[in-house]
C-alpha positions as CSV (number, residue, x, y, z in Angstrom):
1,M,-22.9,-19.5,-6.8
2,I,-19.7,-20.9,-5.3
3,R,-18.3,-17.4,-4.9
4,L,-21.5,-16.3,-3.0
5,L,-21.3,-19.2,-0.6
6,L,-17.6,-19.0,0.1
7,F,-16.7,-15.4,-0.1
8,L,-19.5,-13.4,1.5
9,S,-18.2,-9.9,1.9
10,G,-15.0,-7.8,1.8
11,I,-13.4,-5.1,4.0
12,V,-13.1,-1.4,3.6
13,F,-9.7,-0.6,2.1
14,F,-9.7,3.2,2.7
15,A,-11.2,5.3,5.4
16,F,-11.8,8.4,3.3
17,T,-13.3,9.1,-0.1
18,P,-12.0,12.4,-1.4
19,S,-13.7,13.9,-4.5
20,V,-10.3,14.4,-6.2
21,R,-9.1,10.9,-6.8
22,G,-6.6,8.9,-8.6
23,Q,-4.9,5.6,-8.3
24,A,-2.3,3.3,-9.8
25,V,-3.8,1.9,-13.0
26,P,-1.5,-0.7,-14.5
27,F,-0.9,-1.5,-18.2
28,Q,-2.1,1.8,-19.5
29,G,0.9,2.3,-21.8
30,W,1.9,-1.2,-22.6
31,T,1.2,-3.4,-25.6
32,P,2.5,-6.9,-25.6
33,S,5.0,-7.6,-28.5
34,S,4.9,-11.3,-28.3
35,P,2.1,-13.4,-30.0
36,S,-0.6,-14.8,-27.8
37,V,-0.3,-18.4,-26.6
38,A,-3.3,-20.7,-26.9
39,P,-4.2,-23.4,-24.3
40,V,-3.1,-27.0,-25.0
41,G,-5.9,-28.5,-22.8
42,T,-9.4,-27.7,-21.6
43,C,-10.3,-25.5,-18.7
44,R,-12.4,-28.3,-17.2
45,Q,-9.4,-30.6,-17.1
46,L,-7.7,-28.4,-14.5
47,V,-10.0,-29.8,-11.8
48,E,-7.8,-33.0,-12.0
49,L,-5.1,-31.1,-10.1
50,T,-7.0,-31.6,-6.9
51,G,-4.8,-33.5,-4.4
52,L,-3.9,-33.8,-0.8
53,E,-2.9,-30.2,-0.4
54,L,-4.9,-28.5,-3.1
55,S,-8.6,-28.5,-4.0
56,V,-9.7,-27.1,-7.3
57,I,-13.3,-26.0,-6.5
58,S,-14.3,-24.9,-9.9
59,A,-12.8,-24.4,-13.4
60,E,-15.1,-22.7,-15.8
61,L,-14.5,-21.3,-19.3
62,I,-16.0,-17.8,-19.3
63,P,-17.0,-16.4,-22.7
64,A,-15.8,-12.9,-23.8
65,K,-17.9,-10.1,-22.6
66,G,-17.3,-6.5,-23.7
67,P,-13.5,-5.7,-23.3
68,T,-12.9,-8.8,-21.1
69,P,-11.7,-11.7,-23.3
70,E,-12.6,-15.4,-23.0
71,H,-10.8,-17.0,-20.1
72,C,-10.6,-20.0,-17.7
73,H,-11.8,-18.9,-14.3
74,L,-10.7,-21.0,-11.3
75,F,-11.3,-21.1,-7.6
76,L,-9.1,-23.2,-5.4
77,M,-8.3,-23.9,-1.8
78,A,-4.9,-24.9,-0.4
79,Q,-4.6,-26.3,3.1
80,P,-5.9,-25.3,5.6
81,E,-8.2,-22.5,4.4
82,L,-6.1,-20.6,1.8
83,Q,-8.4,-19.6,-1.0
84,M,-7.3,-18.4,-4.4
85,E,-8.7,-17.1,-7.7
86,V,-6.9,-17.6,-10.9
87,N,-7.8,-16.4,-14.4
88,L,-6.2,-17.8,-17.6
89,P,-7.0,-16.0,-20.8
90,T,-7.5,-18.0,-24.0
91,G,-5.1,-15.6,-25.8
92,W,-2.3,-15.5,-23.3
93,N,0.6,-13.0,-23.5
94,G,3.0,-15.5,-21.9
95,R,3.2,-13.6,-18.6
96,F,1.8,-14.0,-15.0
97,Y,0.5,-11.1,-12.8
98,M,-0.5,-11.4,-9.2
99,F,-1.9,-8.6,-7.0
100,G,-2.1,-8.2,-3.2
101,N,-4.4,-7.4,-0.4
102,G,-5.4,-4.4,1.8
103,G,-6.0,-4.0,5.5
104,W,-6.1,-7.3,7.3
105,A,-6.8,-9.1,4.0
106,G,-9.5,-11.7,3.8
107,E,-11.4,-9.7,1.1
108,S,-14.2,-11.1,-0.9
109,F,-13.2,-12.2,-4.4
110,D,-16.3,-10.4,-5.5
111,A,-15.1,-7.0,-4.2
112,A,-15.2,-4.4,-6.9
113,G,-11.4,-3.6,-6.7
114,R,-10.5,-7.2,-7.1
115,V,-12.8,-7.8,-10.0
116,A,-11.4,-4.7,-11.7
117,S,-7.8,-5.8,-11.1
118,H,-8.4,-9.2,-12.7
119,A,-10.3,-7.6,-15.6
120,R,-7.4,-5.2,-16.4
121,A,-4.9,-8.1,-16.3
122,L,-7.1,-10.2,-18.6
123,R,-7.5,-7.3,-21.1
124,A,-3.7,-7.1,-21.3
125,G,-3.4,-10.8,-21.8
126,F,-2.0,-11.8,-18.4
127,A,-2.7,-14.9,-16.4
128,S,-3.6,-13.5,-13.0
129,A,-4.0,-14.6,-9.4
130,S,-5.1,-13.3,-6.1
131,T,-5.7,-14.8,-2.6
132,D,-7.6,-14.1,0.6
133,T,-4.4,-15.1,2.6
134,G,-6.2,-17.9,4.3
135,H,-9.2,-16.3,6.1
136,S,-12.5,-14.6,5.4
137,A,-12.9,-11.0,6.7
138,A,-16.6,-11.7,6.8
139,L,-16.2,-14.6,9.2
140,E,-13.1,-13.4,11.1
141,P,-13.2,-9.6,11.0
142,G,-10.2,-7.4,11.7
143,A,-7.2,-9.3,13.0
144,S,-9.3,-12.0,14.8
145,F,-8.0,-14.6,12.4
146,A,-4.6,-14.3,14.1
147,M,-5.8,-16.3,17.0
148,T,-5.3,-19.4,14.8
149,P,-1.5,-19.7,14.4
150,Q,-1.5,-21.1,10.9
151,K,-3.7,-18.3,9.7
152,L,-1.3,-15.8,11.1
153,L,1.5,-17.4,9.2
154,D,-0.5,-17.6,6.0
155,F,-1.3,-13.9,6.4
156,G,2.3,-13.0,7.1
157,F,4.0,-14.9,4.2
158,R,3.0,-18.4,3.3
159,S,-0.1,-17.5,1.3
160,L,2.0,-15.4,-1.1
161,H,4.4,-18.1,-2.1
162,V,1.7,-20.8,-2.2
163,T,-0.6,-18.7,-4.5
164,A,2.3,-17.9,-6.8
165,E,3.4,-21.5,-7.1
166,T,-0.2,-22.8,-7.5
167,A,-1.0,-20.3,-10.3
168,K,2.2,-21.1,-12.1
169,L,1.3,-24.8,-11.9
170,L,-2.1,-24.1,-13.5
171,V,-0.3,-22.0,-16.2
172,R,2.0,-24.8,-17.1
173,R,-0.8,-27.4,-17.3
174,Y,-3.1,-25.1,-19.3
175,Y,-0.7,-23.7,-21.8
176,G,2.1,-26.3,-21.8
177,A,4.6,-23.6,-20.9
178,A,5.8,-21.7,-17.9
179,P,5.4,-17.9,-17.7
180,S,8.2,-16.0,-19.5
181,K,8.0,-13.3,-16.8
182,S,6.1,-12.9,-13.6
183,Y,4.9,-9.7,-12.0
184,Y,3.5,-8.7,-8.6
185,E,1.7,-5.5,-7.6
186,G,0.2,-4.4,-4.3
187,C,-0.4,-1.3,-2.1
188,S,-0.6,-0.9,1.7
189,Q,-0.7,-4.4,3.1
190,G,-0.2,-5.5,-0.5
191,G,3.0,-3.4,-0.6
192,R,4.3,-5.1,2.5
193,Q,3.5,-8.4,0.7
194,G,5.5,-7.4,-2.3
195,L,8.6,-6.7,-0.1
196,T,8.0,-10.0,1.8
197,I,8.1,-11.8,-1.6
198,A,11.4,-10.0,-2.6
199,Q,13.0,-10.9,0.8
200,R,11.7,-14.4,1.3
201,Y,10.9,-15.7,-2.1
202,P,13.3,-13.9,-4.5
203,N,12.7,-16.4,-7.4
204,D,8.9,-16.0,-7.5
205,F,8.7,-12.8,-9.5
206,D,10.8,-10.9,-12.0
207,G,9.2,-7.6,-11.2
208,I,7.5,-6.3,-8.0
209,I,5.6,-3.1,-7.4
210,A,5.2,-2.2,-3.7
211,G,3.0,0.8,-3.1
212,A,2.7,2.4,0.4
213,P,4.2,-0.7,1.9
214,A,3.2,-1.3,5.5
215,L,6.6,-3.0,5.8
216,Y,7.2,-2.3,9.5
217,N,3.8,-3.7,10.5
218,T,4.5,-4.2,14.1
219,G,6.0,-0.7,14.6
220,N,3.2,0.9,12.7
221,M,0.5,-0.8,14.9
222,L,2.2,0.0,18.2
223,A,2.8,3.6,17.1
224,R,-0.9,3.9,16.4
225,A,-1.7,2.7,19.9
226,Y,0.8,5.1,21.4
227,W,-0.5,8.1,19.4
228,M,-4.1,7.3,20.1
229,R,-3.4,7.1,23.8
230,G,-1.9,10.5,23.6
231,M,-4.9,11.7,21.6
232,A,-7.2,10.4,24.4
233,E,-5.3,12.5,26.9
234,N,-5.0,15.6,24.7
235,P,-7.8,15.4,22.0
236,F,-7.2,17.3,18.8
237,P,-10.5,18.9,17.5
238,A,-11.6,18.1,14.0
239,A,-12.8,21.7,13.8
240,K,-9.2,23.0,13.8
241,L,-7.8,20.7,11.1
242,G,-8.4,23.4,8.5
243,L,-6.3,25.9,10.6
244,L,-3.6,23.3,11.1
245,A,-3.4,22.5,7.4
246,E,-3.3,26.3,6.6
247,R,-0.3,26.8,8.9
248,V,1.5,23.7,7.7
249,Y,1.1,24.6,4.0
250,A,2.0,28.3,4.6
251,K,5.3,27.1,6.0
252,C,6.0,24.2,3.6
253,D,4.3,24.6,0.3
254,G,6.8,27.0,-1.2
255,A,9.9,25.2,0.1
256,D,10.4,23.5,-3.3
257,G,10.4,26.8,-5.2
258,V,6.7,27.0,-6.2
259,K,3.5,27.5,-4.3
260,D,1.1,25.0,-5.9
261,G,-0.8,23.5,-3.0
262,V,1.6,20.5,-2.7
263,I,4.5,19.8,-0.4
264,S,7.2,18.1,-2.4
265,D,9.4,17.0,0.5
266,P,7.9,17.4,4.0
267,L,11.1,16.5,5.7
268,R,12.9,19.6,4.4
269,C,10.4,22.4,5.3
270,G,11.2,22.5,9.1
271,F,7.7,22.8,10.4
272,K,7.5,22.7,14.3
273,A,4.1,22.7,15.9
274,A,5.3,24.4,19.1
275,Q,6.9,27.2,17.0
276,D,4.7,27.6,14.0
277,L,1.2,27.2,15.4
278,P,-0.6,30.2,16.9
279,R,-0.9,29.6,20.6
280,C,-4.1,30.6,22.5
281,V,-3.8,32.8,25.5
282,A,-3.8,30.7,28.7
283,G,-7.4,29.8,29.6
284,K,-8.8,30.7,26.2
285,N,-9.8,28.2,23.4
286,E,-10.6,30.1,20.2
287,A,-11.0,28.9,16.6
288,S,-8.0,31.0,15.4
289,C,-5.5,29.4,17.8
290,F,-4.4,26.2,19.5
291,T,-4.4,25.4,23.2
292,A,-1.3,24.0,24.9
293,A,-3.0,20.6,24.9
294,E,-3.7,20.7,21.2
295,I,-0.2,21.7,20.4
296,A,1.1,18.9,22.6
297,S,-1.1,16.5,20.7
298,A,0.3,17.6,17.3
299,E,3.8,17.5,18.7
300,R,3.3,13.9,19.8
301,I,2.2,12.9,16.3
302,Y,5.0,14.8,14.5
303,G,7.7,13.7,16.9
304,D,9.7,10.5,16.8
305,I,8.7,7.7,19.2
306,S,11.1,6.2,21.7
307,R,10.8,2.8,23.4
308,Q,13.0,1.8,26.3
309,G,15.4,4.7,25.6
310,K,15.8,4.1,21.9
311,R,14.2,5.6,18.8
312,F,11.4,3.1,17.9
313,F,9.3,4.7,15.1
314,P,9.5,7.9,13.1
315,G,7.2,10.8,13.7
316,W,4.6,11.6,11.1
317,P,5.6,14.0,8.2
318,V,3.4,17.0,7.6
319,G,1.0,17.1,4.6
320,A,-2.0,14.9,5.3
321,E,-3.7,17.6,7.4
322,V,-5.1,19.2,4.2
323,A,-8.5,18.5,2.7
324,P,-8.8,18.0,-1.1
325,P,-11.4,20.2,-2.9
326,G,-14.8,18.7,-1.9
327,G,-13.2,16.2,0.4
328,Q,-12.1,15.9,4.0
329,S,-8.8,16.2,5.8
330,G,-6.6,13.2,5.6
331,W,-6.4,13.2,9.4
332,L,-10.1,13.0,9.9
333,G,-11.1,9.4,10.7
334,Q,-7.5,8.4,11.0
335,E,-5.7,10.3,13.8
336,V,-8.6,12.5,14.6
337,R,-11.9,10.8,15.3
338,G,-14.6,11.4,12.7
339,A,-18.2,12.3,13.2
340,N,-19.1,8.7,14.1
341,G,-16.4,8.7,16.8
342,G,-14.3,6.1,14.9
343,S,-10.6,6.2,14.2
344,V,-8.7,3.9,11.8
345,W,-5.6,4.2,14.0
346,A,-7.5,3.2,17.1
347,N,-9.2,0.3,15.4
348,Y,-6.0,-1.1,14.0
349,G,-4.0,-0.6,17.1
350,T,-6.7,-2.2,19.3
351,D,-7.0,-5.2,16.9
352,F,-3.2,-5.7,16.9
353,L,-3.0,-5.6,20.7
354,R,-6.1,-7.8,21.2
355,Y,-5.4,-10.6,18.7
356,M,-1.6,-10.5,18.0
357,A,0.6,-8.8,20.6
358,T,-1.3,-9.4,23.8
359,P,-4.1,-11.9,23.2
360,G,-6.9,-11.8,25.7
361,I,-6.5,-8.1,26.6
362,D,-9.8,-6.2,27.2
363,P,-10.4,-4.4,23.9
364,E,-12.1,-1.5,25.8
365,R,-8.9,-0.9,27.7
366,A,-6.3,-1.9,25.2
367,I,-5.4,1.6,24.2
368,S,-5.9,3.3,27.6
369,T,-3.6,0.9,29.4
370,F,-1.0,0.6,26.7
371,D,2.6,1.3,27.7
372,L,5.1,1.1,24.9
373,D,8.0,0.8,27.3
374,K,6.7,-2.4,28.9
375,E,7.8,-5.8,27.6
376,I,5.8,-7.2,24.7
377,P,6.5,-11.0,24.8
378,R,5.3,-11.8,21.3
379,L,6.9,-8.7,19.6
380,Q,10.0,-10.5,18.2
381,Y,7.9,-13.4,16.9
382,L,5.5,-11.0,15.2
383,Q,8.3,-9.0,13.6
384,Q,9.5,-12.3,12.0
385,V,6.0,-13.1,10.7
386,I,4.4,-9.9,9.6
387,D,7.2,-7.4,9.0
388,A,9.2,-7.0,5.8
389,T,12.2,-4.9,7.0
390,D,15.1,-7.1,5.8
391,S,17.4,-4.7,3.7
392,D,19.3,-7.6,2.1
393,L,17.8,-8.0,-1.3
394,S,20.9,-9.5,-2.9
395,A,19.2,-12.8,-3.9
396,F,16.4,-10.9,-5.6
397,R,18.9,-8.7,-7.4
398,Q,21.1,-11.6,-8.5
399,R,18.2,-13.3,-10.2
400,G,17.6,-10.1,-12.2
401,G,14.6,-8.9,-10.2
402,K,13.4,-5.3,-10.5
403,L,11.6,-3.5,-7.7
404,I,9.5,-0.3,-7.8
405,L,8.3,1.2,-4.5
406,Y,6.0,4.2,-4.4
407,F,4.4,6.2,-1.5
408,G,2.2,9.2,-1.0
409,W,4.0,11.9,1.0
410,A,0.6,12.9,2.5
411,D,-0.4,9.3,3.5
412,P,-2.3,9.5,6.8
413,Q,-2.6,5.8,7.3
414,V,0.9,4.3,6.8
415,N,4.0,6.5,7.7
416,P,5.9,7.5,4.5
417,R,9.1,8.0,6.4
418,V,9.3,4.2,7.0
419,A,9.6,3.5,3.3
420,V,12.2,6.3,2.8
421,E,14.3,5.0,5.7
422,Y,14.0,1.4,4.4
423,Y,15.1,2.3,0.9
424,D,18.0,4.2,2.3
425,Q,19.0,1.1,4.3
426,V,18.8,-1.0,1.2
427,A,21.0,1.5,-0.7
428,T,23.5,1.5,2.1
429,R,23.6,-2.3,2.2
430,M,23.5,-2.9,-1.6
431,G,25.7,0.0,-2.6
432,P,25.6,2.9,-5.0
433,S,24.3,0.7,-7.8
434,T,21.0,0.0,-5.9
435,G,19.1,2.1,-8.5
436,E,19.9,-0.5,-11.1
437,F,17.4,-2.9,-9.6
438,A,15.3,-0.9,-7.0
439,R,13.8,2.6,-7.1
440,L,11.5,4.5,-4.8
441,F,9.1,7.1,-6.1
442,M,7.6,9.4,-3.6
443,V,4.2,11.0,-4.6
444,P,3.8,14.6,-3.2
445,G,0.3,15.3,-1.9
446,M,-1.0,11.7,-2.3
447,F,-3.0,10.1,0.5
448,H,-3.0,6.3,1.2
449,C,-2.5,4.6,-2.2
450,R,-4.7,7.2,-3.9
451,G,-6.4,10.6,-3.7
452,G,-5.2,13.7,-1.9
453,V,-4.1,16.9,-3.4
454,G,-1.2,15.6,-5.5
455,T,-0.9,13.8,-8.9
456,S,-2.1,10.4,-7.7
457,S,-3.1,8.7,-11.0
458,F,-0.2,6.8,-12.7
459,D,0.8,3.5,-14.2
460,M,3.8,1.8,-12.4
461,A,3.3,-1.5,-14.2
462,T,4.3,-0.4,-17.7
463,P,7.6,1.1,-16.6
464,L,8.3,-2.0,-14.6
465,L,7.7,-4.3,-17.6
466,Q,9.9,-2.1,-19.7
467,W,12.6,-2.3,-17.1
468,V,12.4,-6.0,-16.7
469,E,12.1,-6.9,-20.4
470,A,14.0,-4.1,-22.1
471,G,16.4,-3.0,-19.4
472,A,15.0,0.6,-19.4
473,A,15.1,1.8,-15.8
474,P,12.4,4.5,-15.2
475,A,14.1,7.9,-14.9
476,S,10.7,9.3,-14.0
477,I,7.0,8.2,-14.1
478,P,4.3,10.4,-15.5
479,A,1.4,11.2,-13.1
480,S,-1.9,13.1,-13.2
481,Q,-4.3,14.7,-10.9
482,I,-7.8,13.8,-11.8
483,A,-10.9,15.9,-11.0
484,S,-14.3,15.2,-12.4
485,G,-12.8,12.6,-14.7
486,K,-10.3,14.9,-16.3
487,A,-6.6,15.5,-15.8
488,V,-6.1,18.9,-14.3
489,R,-2.4,18.7,-13.5
490,T,0.5,16.5,-14.7
491,R,3.8,16.0,-12.9
492,P,6.8,13.7,-13.2
493,L,7.3,11.3,-10.2
494,C,11.0,11.2,-9.4
495,P,13.2,8.4,-8.1
496,H,14.2,9.1,-4.5
497,P,16.0,11.3,-3.4
498,Q,15.2,13.5,-6.4
499,I,12.2,15.9,-6.5
500,A,10.3,17.5,-9.3
501,R,11.7,21.1,-9.6
502,Y,9.8,23.8,-11.5
503,S,11.7,25.3,-14.4
504,G,10.5,28.8,-13.6
505,S,8.3,29.4,-16.6
506,G,5.1,27.9,-18.1
507,S,2.1,26.3,-16.4
508,I,2.7,24.7,-13.0
509,D,0.0,22.2,-14.1
510,D,2.1,20.9,-17.0
511,A,4.8,18.2,-16.3
512,A,6.8,19.6,-19.2
513,N,7.8,22.4,-17.0
514,F,9.3,20.2,-14.3
515,R,12.6,18.3,-14.0
516,C,13.8,15.6,-11.6
517,V,16.7,17.0,-9.7
518,A,18.6,16.5,-6.5
519,P,16.9,18.3,-3.6
């Protein structure tokens, strides 16, 4: 009942639901080699840890049910309103696992995705933890929580360290031993959180998985506002997304040596909207061509953004225009407004301006009056709080940490080029041996964290554990494309800058016929 009272409802993580789906599913290929560790005290005794800064709301021993083992289930609150859930299995594998948030965070702990993540960790024997980052999305929807300064700081970074430290305290008290290894996994906002931890709190985790990291949060939000203002001036019709995808894939699909409905590296195909899209005759607007305004709209999205005379944010790579079988274009509901008139980009951009960058602005006019070249007084402060762009990971590396990043090349919600550019910056700063502790795996055809037309079902956690505990760096990661519950295609995911190259013979749906090679 406590959960129902405190955590009323969650937020929507993804704005599209394609019929061909996949997602990161951790621990599929991992079996713990160490014996399980039993508690040295009772679950109920953990309520005694309540103090000035921490309140243990409940500590309940949950019996085994189906594949989920017996475990101690805790809800806690740290000052001022940072709520956490921690699960401690009776048969512990000696390790700690924490997972991150999506969107503006504040999700309900009863949300299906969170319940499933805790259940997977428990089945594998991990002590696990999660947080709402200090606010409830039900009570403070969108970014409205940011009007309270401490909640903004908790969202930005504090909640991550506090949750990790609190969970480890509970682990030590319950089992009489600290975790042998600690792991973090998150996607989208959760990916940004993972990089924040590596940069700010390098001693918190031995291994970190950062998927589709919204690491340049401020730039991403301002770019959305810039693009949506352009879309308002030159709308791009949803009815022509199919034609746009057709032209993009005709130009780019075969650039990697095989036409398979997937673009392996969008940055190398050379698509130019002004050159490669059929232009309507002046004064005409037909289904088989694009007007000058429509081409200008596409050019605005694909082109780099400048601010005050300098490059500010990378243009969008091609690939997300496509619709998976039975699904809808990745652009629909994101850049291009859906049937209900909504746009994820517009919603995020408006929330960022209204509650973070320019508090008090009229939300109805936030996008229409937005001028990227004008001064944004709070921008530098926000960059310090909610961005994770520091390329100096030397402290994380020195403590032996390992980092896996992944990103869908067809992500329509967070720009994949930001992660590629960040990794390249890390490699430049950390030197040619960067791959010894950090690797980026781009996922051709995948949308935001999941779905799309690529092989978007994979397990990043098992390779990370093997890397941390056995020193085996992943040379590639197996991935599948799932349709109607079955794997219809397999491919290797390759460490950047390598791509999966077809051998020239055999099925293009079999990973055995692909090799990771330099582009």
